KETITOR-582828 format. One record per residue: x, y, z of N, C-alpha, C in turn. Coordinates in steps of 0.05 Angstrom, whole numbers, padded with zeros to 5 digits, always signed. Layout:
BEGIN
XYZXYZXYZ/...
This chain:
BEGIN
+00353+01890-02603+00325+01882-02604+00315+01876-02576/+00292+01886-02568+00282+01882-02541+00275+01853-02537/+00282+01842-02514+00275+01815-02507+00245+01813-02502/+00231+01835-02498+00203+01835-02493+00186+01830-02518/+00198+01834-02542+00183+01830-02567+00183+01801-02575/+00161+01791-02585+00160+01764-02596+00179+01764-02620/+00197+01745-02622+00218+01746-02642+00209+01735-02669/+00189+01748-02681+00178+01739-02706+00189+01754-02730/+00206+01775-02725+00217+01791-02747+00248+01790-02746/+00260+01787-02769+00289+01790-02772+00294+01820-02779/+00294+01837-02759+00296+01865-02763+00324+01874-02770/+00326+01893-02788+00351+01907-02794+00359+01924-02770/+00385+01928-02766+00394+01944-02743+00392+01974-02750/+00368+01983-02754+00362+02011-02760+00338+02020-02744/+00340+02044-02734+00317+02056-02720+00314+02085-02731/+00290+02090-02742+00286+02116-02755+00272+02136-02736/+00281+02160-02737+00270+02181-02719+00249+02198-02733/+00253+02202-02759+00233+02218-02774+00235+02212-02804/+00215+02221-02818+00215+02218-02847+00206+02244-02861/+00214+02248-02885+00206+02271-02900+00206+02264-02930/+00182+02264-02942+00179+02256-02970+00189+02228-02974/+00207+02223-02993+00217+02196-02998+00241+02188-02980/+00247+02204-02960+00271+02199-02943+00263+02191-02914/+00280+02174-02903+00279+02168-02874+00305+02175-02861/+00304+02184-02836+00328+02193-02822+00330+02177-02795/+00354+02166-02790+00358+02150-02766+00363+02169-02742/+00363+02157-02719+00367+02173-02694+00395+02186-02694/+00414+02174-02709+00441+02185-02710+00445+02202-02734/+00423+02209-02749+00425+02229-02770+00430+02219-02798/+00432+02192-02802+00436+02182-02829+00411+02184-02845/+00414+02189-02871+00391+02192-02889+00389+02168-02908/+00365+02158-02912+00360+02135-02930+00338+02143-02950/+00342+02136-02975+00322+02138-02995+00304+02113-02993/+00278+02118-02987+00260+02096-02980+00246+02086-03005/+00257+02064-03017+00244+02051-03039+00231+02025-03030/+00224+02024-03004+00208+02002-02994+00180+02012-02986/+00179+02037-02976+00154+02050-02969+00137+02034-02949/+00151+02023-02929+00136+02007-02910+00122+01983-02922/+00134+01972-02943+00122+01951-02961+00097+01962-02974/+00101+01982-02990+00080+01995-03007+00059+02008-02991/+00065+02017-02967+00045+02029-02950+00046+02060-02951/+00070+02071-02949+00073+02100-02949+00071+02111-02977/+00047+02110-02988+00043+02116-03016+00049+02145-03023/+00047+02163-03004+00053+02191-03009+00078+02200-02995/+00095+02181-02988+00120+02187-02974+00115+02192-02944/+00134+02203-02931+00133+02208-02902+00125+02236-02895/+00109+02239-02875+00101+02265-02865+00089+02284-02886/+00073+02272-02904+00061+02289-02925+00044+02310-02911/+00047+02336-02918+00033+02357-02904+00003+02354-02904/-00008+02344-02925-00038+02341-02927-00047+02320-02907/-00031+02298-02905-00039+02277-02887-00035+02285-02858/-00013+02299-02853-00007+02308-02825-00029+02327-02816/-00037+02345-02834-00058+02364-02826-00084+02350-02821/-00092+02331-02838-00117+02317-02834-00117+02301-02808/-00095+02288-02802-00093+02272-02777-00094+02290-02752/-00079+02312-02752-00077+02329-02729-00104+02343-02724/-00116+02353-02745-00142+02366-02742-00163+02347-02731/-00164+02323-02743-00184+02303-02733-00176+02293-02705/-00150+02290-02700-00141+02280-02674-00149+02299-02651/-00151+02324-02657-00159+02343-02636-00189+02343-02631/-00204+02330-02649-00233+02330-02647-00244+02304-02636/-00237+02281-02650-00251+02256-02644-00235+02233-02656/-00229+02213-02639-00214+02190-02648-00231+02166-02655/-00249+02158-02636-00264+02133-02639-00291+02136-02627/-00311+02126-02641-00338+02125-02630-00352+02098-02634/-00341+02081-02651-00351+02055-02659-00371+02058-02682/-00378+02036-02694-00396+02036-02717-00425+02034-02708/-00430+02039-02682-00457+02042-02672-00470+02068-02682/-00453+02086-02691-00462+02113-02698-00453+02121-02726/-00464+02142-02737-00456+02152-02762-00428+02164-02760/-00411+02159-02781-00385+02171-02783-00383+02186-02810/-00389+02211-02810-00392+02226-02835-00368+02224-02854/-00344+02226-02843-00320+02224-02860-00318+02197-02873/-00328+02176-02860-00328+02149-02871-00348+02147-02894/-00371+02159-02890-00391+02159-02912-00380+02174-02936/-00367+02196-02931-00355+02212-02953-00334+02196-02968/-00316+02183-02953-00295+02167-02966-00307+02144-02982/-00327+02131-02971-00340+02109-02985-00352+02119-03011/-00366+02142-03010-00378+02153-03034-00357+02160-03055/-00334+02170-03047-00313+02177-03066-00300+02152-03078/-00297+02131-03062-00286+02106-03073-00306+02094-03093/-00331+02095-03087-00351+02085-03105-00351+02101-03131/-00349+02127-03129-00349+02145-03152-00325+02140-03170/-00303+02129-03159-00278+02125-03175-00271+02096-03178/-00291+02078-03176-00285+02050-03180-00310+02036-03191/-00309+02010-03194-00331+01993-03202-00352+01990-03181/-00345+01997-03156-00361+01988-03133-00386+02005-03127/-00404+01993-03112-00428+02006-03102-00428+02008-03072/-00413+01990-03059-00413+01988-03030-00384+01985-03020/-00379+01997-02996-00352+01996-02984-00355+01989-02955/-00337+01972-02945-00334+01965-02917-00306+01971-02908/-00302+01986-02887-00275+01994-02878-00265+01976-02856/-00240+01967-02858-00227+01950-02838-00201+01964-02830/-00184+01949-02816-00158+01960-02806-00134+01950-02822/-00137+01928-02837-00113+01916-02849-00121+01901-02874/-00100+01892-02889-00105+01877-02913-00117+01850-02908/-00106+01836-02888-00117+01809-02882-00147+01811-02875/-00154+01831-02860-00183+01834-02853-00199+01840-02878/-00188+01856-02896-00202+01862-02921-00206+01836-02938/-00186+01819-02939-00189+01794-02954-00210+01776-02940/-00208+01774-02914-00228+01758-02899-00256+01769-02905/-00259+01795-02905-00285+01807-02910-00295+01801-02938/-00276+01802-02958-00283+01795-02985-00293+01766-02988/-00279+01748-02974-00287+01720-02975-00315+01716-02963/-00321+01731-02941-00347+01729-02929-00369+01739-02948/-00363+01761-02961-00382+01772-02981-00389+01751-03002/-00368+01737-03012-00373+01717-03033-00390+01694-03023/-00383+01684-03000-00399+01661-02990-00428+01669-02984/-00431+01693-02972-00458+01702-02964-00474+01708-02989/-00462+01717-03010-00476+01722-03035-00489+01697-03045/-00474+01675-03046-00485+01650-03057-00506+01638-03038/-00501+01641-03012-00521+01631-02992-00547+01646-02996/-00546+01672-02998-00570+01688-03001-00583+01683-03028/-00568+01674-03048-00579+01668-03075-00590+01640-03077/-00590+01625-03055-00601+01598-03056-00582+01577-03062/-00556+01583-03060-00535+01563-03066-00515+01561-03043/-00524+01552-03019-00506+01551-02996-00483+01532-03000/-00485+01514-03019-00463+01495-03024-00439+01508-03037/-00442+01532-03048-00420+01546-03062-00404+01562-03041/-00384+01549-03031-00367+01561-03010-00337+01561-03018/-00329+01546-03038-00301+01543-03044-00290+01566-03061/-00265+01573-03057-00253+01595-03072-00227+01585-03086/-00225+01591-03111-00201+01583-03126-00180+01605-03123/-00156+01598-03115-00134+01617-03112-00110+01608-03127/-00089+01625-03128-00066+01619-03145-00041+01613-03130/-00023+01598-03142+00003+01592-03131+00019+01618-03129/+00037+01619-03109+00054+01642-03104+00039+01667-03094/+00014+01663-03087-00002+01686-03077+00005+01692-03048/-00002+01716-03040-00001+01724-03012-00025+01742-03006/-00040+01733-02986-00065+01747-02979-00067+01756-02950/-00046+01751-02934-00047+01759-02906-00037+01737-02888/-00038+01742-02861-00026+01724-02842-00046+01711-02823/-00072+01715-02828-00092+01701-02812-00093+01672-02822/-00106+01654-02807-00107+01627-02816-00122+01624-02843/-00144+01639-02846-00159+01636-02871-00142+01647-02895/-00130+01670-02891-00115+01682-02913-00089+01666-02920/-00077+01655-02899-00054+01637-02904-00063+01613-02920/-00086+01602-02912-00096+01578-02926-00104+01585-02955/-00114+01609-02959-00121+01618-02986-00097+01618-03004/-00074+01628-02993-00050+01628-03009-00037+01601-03012/-00039+01585-02991-00029+01558-02992+00001+01555-02991/+00015+01575-02982+00044+01574-02982+00053+01559-02957/+00066+01536-02961+00073+01518-02939+00093+01531-02920/+00110+01549-02931+00129+01563-02915+00116+01578-02892/+00093+01590-02897+00079+01606-02876+00059+01589-02860/+00051+01566-02871+00031+01549-02857+00044+01529-02838/+00069+01523-02842+00082+01502-02826+00080+01507-02796/+00071+01488-02782+00070+01489-02753+00044+01500-02742/+00026+01508-02759+00001+01520-02749-00023+01502-02752/-00018+01476-02755-00040+01457-02755-00055+01456-02781/-00079+01445-02781-00095+01442-02806-00101+01468-02819/-00100+01468-02845-00108+01492-02860-00138+01497-02858/-00146+01522-02861-00174+01528-02863-00185+01516-02889/-00208+01504-02888-00220+01490-02910-00232+01509-02930/-00233+01502-02955-00249+01517-02974-00233+01530-02997/-00208+01523-03000-00192+01535-03021-00180+01514-03040/-00181+01521-03066-00169+01503-03087-00148+01519-03101/-00124+01509-03102-00101+01524-03112-00094+01516-03141/-00090+01535-03158-00082+01530-03186-00058+01548-03193/-00045+01541-03215-00022+01557-03223-00030+01585-03232/-00015+01605-03224-00020+01632-03231-00018+01636-03261/-00038+01646-03274-00037+01651-03303-00046+01628-03320/-00053+01605-03309-00060+01581-03324-00091+01578-03325/-00104+01587-03346-00133+01586-03348-00143+01557-03351/-00129+01540-03364-00138+01512-03367-00140+01499-03340/-00119+01503-03324-00120+01491-03297-00142+01503-03280/-00146+01529-03283-00167+01542-03267-00195+01532-03275/-00200+01530-03301-00226+01520-03310-00231+01491-03300/-00210+01475-03299-00213+01448-03290-00219+01446-03260/-00212+01467-03245-00216+01467-03216-00244+01475-03208/-00260+01486-03227-00287+01495-03220-00305+01471-03216/-00320+01472-03194-00340+01451-03187-00366+01465-03180/-00387+01449-03175-00412+01461-03166-00410+01475-03139/-00388+01470-03124-00384+01483-03098-00367+01509-03100/-00358+01516-03124-00341+01539-03126-00358+01565-03124/-00348+01583-03107-00362+01608-03103-00348+01632-03116/-00321+01631-03117-00307+01655-03126-00279+01647-03135/-00266+01666-03149-00238+01665-03156-00224+01689-03143/-00202+01685-03129-00187+01706-03115-00159+01708-03127/-00152+01732-03138-00127+01735-03152-00116+01763-03146/-00089+01765-03143-00075+01790-03143-00068+01798-03172/-00077+01821-03182-00070+01828-03210-00040+01831-03214/-00025+01839-03193+00004+01837-03192+00012+01824-03166/+00024+01801-03167+00033+01788-03143+00057+01803-03131/+00056+01809-03105+00077+01824-03093+00097+01806-03078/+00089+01795-03056+00105+01777-03040+00115+01753-03057/+00098+01745-03076+00105+01722-03093+00126+01727-03114/+00137+01751-03115+00159+01756-03134+00154+01778-03154/+00135+01796-03149+00128+01818-03167+00122+01807-03194/+00100+01792-03195+00092+01778-03220+00065+01790-03230/+00066+01806-03251+00041+01817-03261+00025+01796-03277/-00001+01795-03273-00018+01778-03290-00020+01792-03317/-00021+01776-03338-00025+01788-03365-00053+01800-03366/-00057+01820-03382-00083+01833-03384-00103+01813-03396/-00094+01796-03414-00111+01775-03425-00121+01756-03404/-00103+01749-03385-00110+01731-03363-00132+01743-03346/-00128+01769-03340-00148+01782-03323-00175+01783-03338/-00175+01788-03364-00200+01788-03379-00213+01761-03380/-00196+01740-03381-00206+01713-03382-00218+01705-03355/-00207+01716-03333-00219+01711-03307-00247+01722-03306/-00251+01746-03316-00277+01758-03317-00297+01742-03333/-00287+01732-03356-00305+01716-03373-00313+01690-03360/-00294+01677-03347-00301+01651-03335-00319+01654-03311/-00316+01676-03296-00334+01681-03273-00362+01687-03283/-00365+01701-03305-00391+01707-03317-00404+01681-03327/-00387+01664-03339-00397+01639-03350-00408+01620-03329/-00394+01618-03306-00402+01599-03286-00416+01611-03262/-00422+01637-03263-00436+01650-03241-00420+01653-03216/-00394+01657-03219-00376+01660-03196-00370+01690-03191/-00361+01697-03167-00353+01724-03161-00323+01726-03166/-00314+01747-03178-00286+01753-03183-00276+01772-03161/-00257+01763-03145-00245+01779-03124-00217+01786-03131/-00211+01812-03131-00183+01820-03135-00172+01830-03109/-00148+01820-03102-00133+01830-03080-00114+01851-03090/-00121+01876-03086-00104+01899-03095-00092+01913-03071/-00086+01898-03050-00075+01909-03026-00048+01922-03031/-00032+01909-03047-00005+01920-03054-00005+01935-03080/-00020+01925-03100-00018+01937-03127-00038+01959-03132/-00057+01963-03114-00077+01984-03118-00069+02011-03108/-00088+02029-03108-00084+02057-03099-00061+02071-03113/-00062+02070-03140-00044+02086-03156-00017+02073-03162/-00011+02051-03151+00017+02041-03153+00025+02033-03182/+00006+02026-03198+00013+02018-03226+00008+02041-03246/+00000+02064-03236-00005+02087-03254-00035+02091-03260/-00052+02073-03251-00081+02077-03250-00089+02073-03221/-00112+02083-03214-00120+02080-03186-00121+02051-03177/-00130+02034-03195-00131+02005-03189-00118+01990-03213/-00102+01969-03206-00087+01955-03227-00104+01942-03248/-00127+01932-03240-00144+01917-03259-00155+01936-03281/-00154+01962-03277-00165+01980-03297-00150+01978-03323/-00124+01970-03322-00109+01967-03347-00121+01946-03366/-00136+01926-03354-00148+01905-03370-00175+01913-03380/-00186+01935-03371-00212+01944-03380-00235+01927-03369/-00231+01914-03347-00252+01897-03335-00254+01905-03305/-00274+01894-03292-00279+01900-03264-00284+01875-03248/-00275+01873-03223-00282+01851-03206-00310+01855-03195/-00319+01835-03179-00344+01838-03164-00338+01848-03136/-00314+01841-03126-00305+01848-03099-00275+01854-03101/-00266+01873-03084-00238+01880-03084-00229+01886-03055/-00206+01876-03048-00194+01881-03022-00172+01902-03025/-00173+01923-03009-00152+01944-03009-00141+01948-02981/-00116+01958-02980-00104+01966-02954-00079+01981-02961/-00058+01978-02946-00032+01990-02951-00034+02020-02959/-00031+02026-02985-00030+02053-02994-00055+02070-02989/-00078+02058-02984-00102+02073-02980-00102+02091-02956/-00085+02084-02936-00082+02101-02913-00057+02117-02911/-00039+02113-02931-00014+02129-02932+00004+02125-02908/+00000+02103-02894+00016+02097-02870-00002+02094-02845/-00026+02103-02846-00045+02099-02824-00059+02072-02829/-00061+02055-02808-00073+02029-02812-00102+02030-02822/-00106+02018-02845-00132+02020-02858-00135+02000-02880/-00158+01988-02882-00164+01970-02904-00193+01975-02913/-00201+01963-02935-00228+01966-02945-00235+01943-02963/-00261+01936-02962-00273+01917-02981-00292+01933-02999/-00288+01932-03025-00305+01944-03044-00321+01923-03059/-00347+01927-03064-00363+01907-03076-00385+01920-03093/-00393+01905-03114-00416+01914-03130-00441+01910-03114/-00463+01923-03122-00488+01920-03108-00497+01891-03108/-00494+01877-03130-00502+01849-03132-00485+01832-03113/-00459+01835-03114-00442+01818-03097-00447+01822-03067/-00454+01847-03060-00458+01854-03032-00486+01849-03022/-00503+01837-03039-00532+01834-03033-00537+01817-03008/-00519+01799-03002-00524+01783-02978-00515+01795-02952/-00501+01818-02953-00490+01830-02929-00510+01849-02917/-00524+01839-02897-00545+01855-02884-00536+01861-02855/-00550+01878-02840-00542+01885-02813-00537+01860-02796/-00513+01860-02784-00505+01838-02766-00488+01817-02779/-00485+01817-02806-00470+01796-02819-00440+01801-02818/-00431+01825-02812-00402+01830-02810-00398+01855-02793/-00375+01858-02782-00370+01881-02765-00341+01884-02758/-00335+01906-02745-00307+01912-02736-00309+01933-02714/-00290+01931-02695-00290+01951-02673-00277+01977-02683/-00253+01975-02695-00238+01998-02702-00240+02007-02731/-00249+01990-02748-00250+01996-02777-00268+02020-02782/-00259+02038-02799-00275+02062-02806-00275+02083-02784/-00256+02083-02766-00255+02103-02745-00249+02131-02756/-00256+02152-02742-00254+02179-02752-00225+02187-02760/-00205+02177-02746-00178+02183-02753-00170+02171-02780/-00177+02146-02784-00170+02132-02809-00186+02145-02832/-00210+02152-02828-00226+02163-02849-00216+02191-02858/-00207+02207-02838-00196+02233-02845-00171+02230-02862/-00154+02211-02855-00129+02207-02870-00135+02195-02897/-00154+02176-02898-00161+02164-02924-00172+02184-02943/-00188+02203-02934-00198+02224-02952-00175+02242-02961/-00155+02247-02944-00133+02264-02952-00116+02250-02973/-00112+02224-02969-00097+02208-02990-00111+02210-03016/-00137+02206-03016-00152+02207-03041-00152+02235-03053/-00152+02256-03036-00150+02283-03046-00125+02286-03064/-00103+02276-03055-00078+02278-03069-00078+02261-03094/-00086+02236-03092-00085+02217-03114-00103+02225-03137/-00125+02238-03130-00145+02245-03151-00139+02272-03164/-00118+02286-03154-00111+02311-03167-00102+02307-03196/-00109+02326-03213-00103+02323-03241-00073+02320-03245/-00065+02299-03260-00037+02295-03267-00023+02276-03248/-00034+02270-03224-00019+02254-03205-00014+02226-03216/-00034+02212-03225-00031+02185-03234-00015+02184-03260/-00018+02205-03277-00002+02206-03302+00027+02208-03295/+00034+02223-03274+00062+02225-03266+00073+02198-03256/+00056+02184-03240+00064+02158-03230+00071+02139-03254/+00053+02140-03274+00058+02123-03298+00084+02131-03312/+00088+02157-03315+00112+02167-03329+00138+02160-03313/+00138+02165-03288+00162+02159-03272+00166+02129-03270/+00144+02114-03269+00146+02085-03268+00160+02074-03293/+00152+02085-03317+00165+02076-03342+00194+02084-03342/+00200+02108-03333+00228+02117-03331+00245+02098-03314/+00234+02093-03290+00249+02075-03271+00252+02047-03283/+00232+02037-03296+00234+02010-03308+00255+02010-03330/+00255+02031-03347+00274+02032-03368+00303+02033-03357/+00307+02049-03336+00333+02051-03324+00342+02024-03312/+00323+02010-03299+00329+01984-03287+00335+01964-03308/+00321+01965-03331+00327+01946-03353+00355+01951-03364/+00363+01976-03366+00391+01982-03374+00411+01971-03354/+00404+01974-03328+00422+01964-03307+00425+01933-03309/+00403+01920-03314+00403+01890-03316+00420+01882-03340/+00416+01896-03363+00431+01889-03387+00461+01893-03383/+00469+01913-03367+00497+01918-03362+00509+01901-03340/+00492+01887-03324+00502+01872-03301+00488+01845-03299/+00491+01828-03320+00477+01802-03320+00487+01783-03298/+00510+01789-03287+00520+01772-03265+00507+01778-03238/+00492+01801-03238+00479+01809-03213+00449+01807-03215/+00437+01815-03238+00408+01815-03241+00401+01800-03267/+00378+01785-03266+00369+01770-03289+00347+01785-03304/+00329+01799-03290+00307+01812-03304+00293+01832-03286/+00277+01850-03300+00260+01869-03286+00231+01859-03289/+00216+01861-03268+00188+01854-03268+00170+01876-03258/+00144+01874-03263+00126+01892-03250+00113+01913-03268/+00100+01932-03255+00086+01953-03270+00086+01979-03253/+00086+02002-03266+00085+02027-03252+00108+02029-03232/+00101+02036-03207+00121+02038-03186+00120+02014-03167/+00113+01991-03179+00114+01965-03165+00131+01947-03182/+00158+01949-03177+00177+01935-03194+00194+01915-03178/+00205+01896-03192+00222+01876-03180+00247+01870-03196/+00269+01865-03183+00294+01857-03196+00299+01828-03188/+00299+01810-03206+00307+01782-03200+00337+01781-03199/+00347+01772-03176+00376+01774-03171+00389+01747-03177/+00415+01748-03182+00432+01724-03184+00444+01717-03157/+00458+01735-03143+00465+01729-03115+00440+01728-03098/+00442+01721-03073+00419+01721-03055+00407+01749-03052/+00381+01751-03056+00369+01777-03054+00373+01791-03027/+00375+01774-03006+00379+01786-02979+00406+01800-02978/+00426+01789-02992+00453+01802-02992+00452+01829-03007/+00437+01829-03029+00435+01854-03044+00419+01875-03029/+00397+01867-03016+00381+01885-03000+00399+01898-02978/+00415+01881-02965+00433+01891-02944+00454+01911-02956/+00465+01904-02979+00485+01921-02992+00473+01948-03000/+00449+01947-03011+00435+01972-03018+00430+01989-02994/+00423+01976-02972+00419+01991-02947+00444+02006-02939/+00467+01993-02942+00493+02006-02936+00498+02030-02954/+00486+02029-02978+00489+02051-02997+00467+02073-02993/+00450+02069-02973+00430+02089-02967+00404+02085-02982/+00399+02061-02994+00374+02056-03008+00360+02033-02995/+00335+02037-02988+00319+02016-02975+00301+02002-02995/+00303+01975-02996+00286+01959-03013+00276+01936-02996/+00261+01917-03008+00250+01895-02993+00250+01870-03011/+00256+01847-02999+00257+01822-03014+00230+01811-03021/+00229+01791-03038+00205+01777-03045+00213+01748-03053/+00193+01732-03059+00199+01704-03068+00213+01705-03095/+00224+01682-03103+00238+01677-03128+00263+01695-03130/+00275+01700-03106+00300+01715-03104+00298+01743-03117/+00275+01756-03113+00269+01782-03124+00272+01804-03103/+00281+01827-03112+00282+01851-03095+00260+01870-03104/+00242+01876-03085+00220+01894-03092+00229+01923-03091/+00222+01938-03112+00226+01967-03113+00199+01980-03111/+00194+01992-03088+00167+02003-03082+00169+02031-03071/+00178+02050-03088+00182+02077-03078+00155+02091-03072/+00154+02112-03057+00130+02128-03055+00122+02139-03082/+00096+02143-03086+00086+02151-03112+00093+02180-03118/+00105+02194-03100+00112+02222-03103+00139+02227-03115/+00155+02206-03120+00182+02209-03129+00183+02222-03157/+00206+02233-03163+00211+02245-03190+00237+02234-03201/+00246+02247-03222+00271+02238-03236+00295+02239-03218/+00297+02258-03200+00320+02261-03182+00323+02236-03165/+00300+02226-03154+00301+02202-03137+00308+02177-03154/+00298+02176-03179+00306+02154-03196+00336+02154-03200/+00347+02177-03206+00376+02179-03210+00391+02170-03185/+00382+02179-03161+00395+02172-03136+00394+02142-03131/+00371+02130-03136+00368+02101-03132+00386+02085-03151/+00386+02094-03176+00403+02079-03195+00433+02082-03188/+00441+02105-03177+00468+02107-03168+00475+02087-03147/+00457+02083-03128+00462+02063-03107+00463+02035-03119/+00444+02029-03137+00444+02003-03150+00469+01998-03166/+00479+02018-03180+00503+02014-03196+00527+02009-03178/+00529+02023-03156+00551+02018-03137+00550+01990-03126/+00526+01980-03120+00524+01953-03110+00530+01932-03132/+00522+01938-03156+00529+01920-03179+00559+01918-03182/+00572+01941-03180+00602+01941-03182+00614+01924-03161/+00603+01926-03137+00614+01910-03114+00610+01880-03119/+00586+01872-03128+00581+01844-03132+00594+01833-03157/+00599+01850-03177+00613+01841-03201+00641+01833-03195/+00654+01847-03176+00682+01840-03168+00684+01814-03154/+00662+01806-03140+00663+01781-03124+00650+01758-03138/+00637+01762-03161+00623+01741-03175+00643+01724-03191/+00635+01698-03197+00652+01682-03213+00659+01695-03240/+00684+01696-03247+00692+01709-03271+00699+01738-03268/+00692+01750-03244+00698+01778-03239+00726+01781-03229/+00733+01806-03224+00760+01812-03214+00764+01800-03186/+00788+01793-03180+00794+01782-03153+00792+01803-03132/
């Protein structure tokens, strides 16, 4: 590791030279099946030809002009997102944390413009993760990430994930919105029940609050629908997107209904790089692929296959894994040994995964995988289970 880098990452001793589909290749030629996908970012795998073409064609023409001018590809992408979601308005950013910050500003500005400037507080959930800025860290309230950074940003009330009684009790005349991940990722791959999501919509309607969904990790096809909340048959007022929306190119977005966005007028928000021509070209290419007939149906089918196979693995190896969590191709294995040890062992077997809270291993393959990749991943998992079974209490010496 270079001494010039700020030592904020515990990096694995791997350097990749190239990628192709669901595979990564190191500089010394080793091949890895990538079931981490850059933490749910490489939604269409590596070097997807449609994305490469879009980026290279646009790169030869125009990179950046700023939002002082019209960006036609951005307007087109916004129109397509609106046509395929609950939203009427879209704002493009560079990252998930920026998207959440933008969503919070939309909520506060909505109430201010509606004559209720006192409504600034946002109810959020335990075990959430919304980004690494001070506001998004404070929104999640995870002390592990807040320690050492001084006072938290004001304005957030934390309640237990999934507990509607606690949430209702937290609502005050100052409450502006509720912010929830339909499937918590960093928090341990914990899906909200569909009834809970529907109850959130009901309580927001009852109290005049805005419902904000953070679909940065669970959105853009990962659960088998374009957006995870669609399974509940309800819609938020505001949604934050990033990760898979750019297929590996840095990109985020805030989607909002016309009503929720009514306070956002010229000058109320902005970005230097957000919505740049390169990002917009790639975002449109990602959407081209995801909206093709049968794409999301295949994600759903392969997700069910993978979950079934993982459940069989857990049942056969209770000394290694306790349960399978998640939806679609956003799955988690709750481990018995330290998840970091299993992630490292899987890496030795050529399978890349990523850890999460509650001793969970996240399984986040590209959305393009098929049955062959499921078989290959399960082979690596079975070999690791055999290894840990021999060293676990009661196992062979």
